[in-house]
C-alpha positions in Angstrom: -180.5 -200.7 -148.3 -178.4 -203.4 -146.7 -174.7 -203.2 -147.6 -171.6 -205.0 -146.8 -170.7 -202.4 -144.2 -174.1 -202.9 -142.5 -173.6 -206.7 -142.3 -170.1 -206.3 -141.0 -171.2 -203.8 -138.3 -173.9 -206.2 -137.1 -171.4 -209.0 -137.0 -169.1 -207.0 -134.9 -171.9 -206.1 -132.5 -173.0 -209.7 -132.4 -169.5 -210.9 -131.4 -169.4 -208.3 -128.6 -172.8 -209.3 -127.3 -171.9 -213.0 -127.5 -168.6 -212.3 -125.5 -170.6 -210.9 -122.6 -173.3 -213.6 -122.7 -170.9 -216.5 -123.1 -168.6 -215.4 -120.3 -171.6 -214.9 -118.0 -173.0 -218.4 -118.8 -169.6 -219.9 -118.2 -169.4 -218.9 -114.6 -173.1 -218.2 -113.5 -174.8 -220.8 -111.3 -177.0 -223.5 -112.8 -175.3 -222.9 -116.2 -171.7 -223.5 -115.2 -172.0 -227.1 -114.2 -169.5 -229.4 -115.8 -172.2 -232.0 -116.7 -173.7 -229.6 -119.2 -171.9 -230.1 -122.5 -169.8 -227.3 -123.8 -171.6 -227.4 -127.1 -174.9 -226.8 -125.3 -173.4 -223.8 -123.4 -172.0 -222.4 -126.7 -175.3 -222.9 -128.5 -177.3 -221.3 -125.7 -174.9 -218.3 -125.7 -175.3 -218.0 -129.5 -179.1 -218.3 -129.3 -179.4 -215.6 -126.5 -176.9 -213.3 -128.3 -179.0 -213.4 -131.5 -182.1 -212.6 -129.5 -180.4 -209.7 -127.7 -179.1 -208.4 -131.1 -182.6 -208.3 -132.5 -184.4 -206.9 -129.4 -182.0 -204.3 -128.1 -181.4 -201.0 -130.0 -178.2 -200.5 -131.9 -175.2 -200.0 -129.5 -173.2 -196.9 -130.1 -169.5 -197.7 -129.7 -166.3 -196.7 -131.4 -162.8 -198.3 -131.7 -159.7 -197.9 -133.7 -158.0 -200.9 -135.3 -157.8 -204.5 -134.3 -156.4 -203.7 -130.8 -159.3 -201.4 -130.1 -161.8 -204.0 -131.0 -159.9 -206.6 -128.9 -160.1 -204.2 -126.0 -163.9 -204.0 -126.4 -164.1 -207.8 -126.4 -162.0 -207.9 -123.2 -164.3 -205.4 -121.6 -167.4 -207.5 -122.5 -165.8 -210.6 -121.2 -164.8 -208.8 -118.0 -168.4 -207.6 -117.4 -169.8 -211.1 -118.0 -167.3 -212.7 -115.7 -167.9 -210.2 -112.9 -171.6 -210.5 -113.0 -171.5 -214.3 -113.2 -168.9 -214.7 -110.5 -171.1 -212.5 -108.2 -174.0 -214.9 -108.7 -171.8 -217.9 -108.3 -170.3 -216.7 -105.0 -173.7 -216.1 -103.6 -174.6 -219.7 -104.2 -171.2 -220.8 -102.7 -172.4 -219.5 -99.3 -174.2 -222.8 -99.0 -171.0 -224.8 -99.3 -169.3 -222.5 -96.9 -172.0 -223.0 -94.3 -172.0 -226.8 -95.0 -168.3 -227.1 -94.1 -168.9 -225.5 -90.7 -171.9 -227.8 -90.1 -169.9 -230.8 -91.0 -167.1 -229.7 -88.7 -169.5 -229.2 -85.8 -171.3 -232.5 -86.3 -168.1 -234.5 -86.9 -168.6 -235.3 -90.6 -165.8 -233.1 -91.9 -163.7 -236.2 -92.8 -166.6 -237.6 -94.9 -166.8 -235.9 -98.3 -168.5 -236.7 -101.6 -167.5 -236.1 -105.2 -169.7 -233.4 -106.8 -170.0 -234.4 -110.4 -171.2 -231.0 -111.5 -168.1 -229.1 -110.5 -165.7 -232.1 -110.0 -164.7 -231.1 -106.5 -164.9 -232.8 -103.1 -167.6 -231.2 -100.9 -169.1 -232.0 -97.5 -172.2 -234.1 -97.2 -174.4 -231.4 -95.6 -173.2 -228.7 -97.9 -173.9 -230.8 -101.0 -177.4 -231.7 -99.8 -178.2 -228.1 -98.8 -176.8 -226.8 -102.1 -178.9 -229.0 -104.4 -182.1 -228.6 -102.3 -181.7 -224.8 -102.3 -180.8 -224.8 -106.0 -183.9 -226.8 -106.8 -186.0 -224.3 -104.9 -184.4 -221.4 -106.7 -184.9 -223.0 -110.1 -188.6 -223.5 -109.3 -188.7 -219.9 -108.3 -187.3 -218.9 -111.7 -183.6 -218.4 -111.0 -182.5 -219.3 -114.5 -185.0 -216.9 -116.0 -183.9 -214.1 -113.7 -180.2 -214.7 -114.6 -180.8 -214.4 -118.3 -183.0 -211.4 -117.8 -180.3 -209.7 -115.7 -177.5 -210.2 -118.2 -179.8 -209.0 -121.0 -180.8 -205.9 -119.0 -177.2 -205.2 -118.3 -176.8 -204.0 -122.0 -179.2 -201.2 -121.2 -177.3 -200.0 -118.2 -173.8 -200.8 -119.5 -173.8 -200.3 -123.3 -171.1 -201.9 -125.3 -167.9 -199.9 -125.1 -169.1 -197.7 -122.3 -168.1 -199.6 -119.2 -166.8 -197.4 -116.4 -165.1 -198.9 -113.3 -166.1 -196.8 -110.3 -164.1 -196.9 -107.0 -167.4 -198.1 -105.4 -166.8 -201.5 -107.1 -164.2 -202.3 -104.5 -166.5 -201.3 -101.7 -169.3 -203.5 -103.1 -166.9 -206.5 -103.2 -165.7 -206.0 -99.7 -169.2 -205.5 -98.3 -170.3 -208.7 -100.1 -167.5 -210.7 -98.5 -168.6 -209.5 -95.1 -172.2 -210.6 -96.0 -170.7 -213.9 -97.3 -169.4 -214.9 -93.9 -172.3 -213.3 -92.0 -174.9 -215.3 -94.0 -172.9 -218.5 -93.7 -172.7 -218.2 -90.0 -176.4 -217.5 -89.7 -177.2 -220.6 -91.6 -175.0 -222.7 -89.3 -176.3 -221.0 -86.1 -178.9 -223.7 -85.1 -176.3 -226.5 -85.4 -173.6 -224.4 -83.8 -175.8 -223.6 -80.8 -176.9 -227.2 -80.4 -173.3 -228.4 -80.5 -172.3 -225.8 -78.0 -174.9 -227.2 -75.6 -173.8 -230.8 -76.3 -170.2 -229.8 -75.5 -171.2 -228.2 -72.2 -173.2 -231.4 -71.4 -170.2 -233.6 -72.2 -168.0 -231.4 -70.0 -170.3 -231.8 -67.1 -170.5 -235.6 -67.6 -166.8 -235.8 -67.8 -166.6 -234.3 -64.3 -169.5 -236.3 -62.9 -168.5 -239.6 -64.4 -164.8 -239.5 -65.2 -164.8 -243.3 -65.9 -166.8 -242.7 -69.1 -165.0 -242.4 -72.4 -166.4 -239.0 -73.5 -164.6 -239.2 -76.8 -166.6 -242.2 -78.0 -169.8 -241.0 -76.5 -169.3 -237.5 -77.8 -168.8 -238.4 -81.4 -172.0 -240.5 -81.6 -174.0 -237.9 -79.6 -172.9 -235.1 -81.8 -173.8 -236.9 -85.0 -177.2 -237.9 -83.7 -178.1 -234.4 -82.3 -176.7 -232.7 -85.4 -178.8 -234.8 -87.7 -181.9 -234.2 -85.6 -181.3 -230.5 -85.7 -180.9 -230.6 -89.5 -184.1 -232.5 -89.9 -185.9 -230.1 -87.5 -184.7 -227.0 -89.3 -185.2 -228.3 -92.9 -188.4 -226.1 -93.1 -186.0 -223.1 -93.1 -184.6 -224.0 -96.6 -187.2 -221.9 -98.5 -186.4 -218.9 -96.2 -182.7 -219.4 -96.9 -183.2 -219.7 -100.6 -185.3 -216.6 -100.7 -182.7 -214.7 -98.7 -180.0 -215.8 -101.1 -182.2 -214.8 -104.1 -182.6 -211.3 -102.7 -178.9 -211.1 -101.9 -178.1 -212.1 -105.5 -180.4 -209.4 -106.9 -178.9 -206.8 -104.7 -175.3 -207.8 -105.6 -176.1 -207.7 -109.3 -177.7 -204.3 -109.0 -174.7 -202.9 -107.2 -172.2 -204.4 -109.6 -174.0 -203.1 -112.6 -174.2 -199.6 -111.0 -170.5 -199.7 -110.3 -169.7 -200.4 -113.9 -172.3 -198.3 -115.6 -171.3 -195.0 -117.3 -172.2 -191.8 -115.5 -175.6 -190.4 -116.4 -175.5 -187.5 -118.9 
């Protein structure tokens, strides 16, 4: 028989599930764009929270008083923000690599306004970001993100989050991968620009009357654009690599916050 206490317990559990889902949607890639209305994000979070409440078994948690319940809400928000920020940082590798490419080519002064996050980004980084994002969406990125946050309730039940010291190691290792992957993406352009600089240095010695500053700027832009066009077929490889990196990072973050096995 359903009683008032039963409905109240379900309402409490629903709010805790919604806190994790909403905080994840707020910062996760594809869902966190500013051109998506806040009412849409809120409605999507409510809809997914209702489904999770009906699908998952009842969560076993305890608290004492209002402060105890507020602490549970803060824990769920923390979990959602950590997992969403990890996914978002993985996608931000593209902007990081794009800034280096723009610097090497000579387009660092030219930036465009990104309406999705209302920030100024480089041209190459913006183009790469949206092309890779489209490839990931076709590959089912949005479905994987929702499945990952739903599955986190099985590994990290409500009220049982445990912060392990390995969480710090995971974050530090990811930051190392962040720079490593970014430099690997920029490597074709970086190597080409290195050869162009060597060529300009030789020309400056052979023909000192030539204005290498004027010639070099035009030559770098032309060579850089040609290299970008020639290496555009690598975008699916980059997107797949980022996809796997995102999966690995989520797996490590969940393990670092999961309670110890009984």
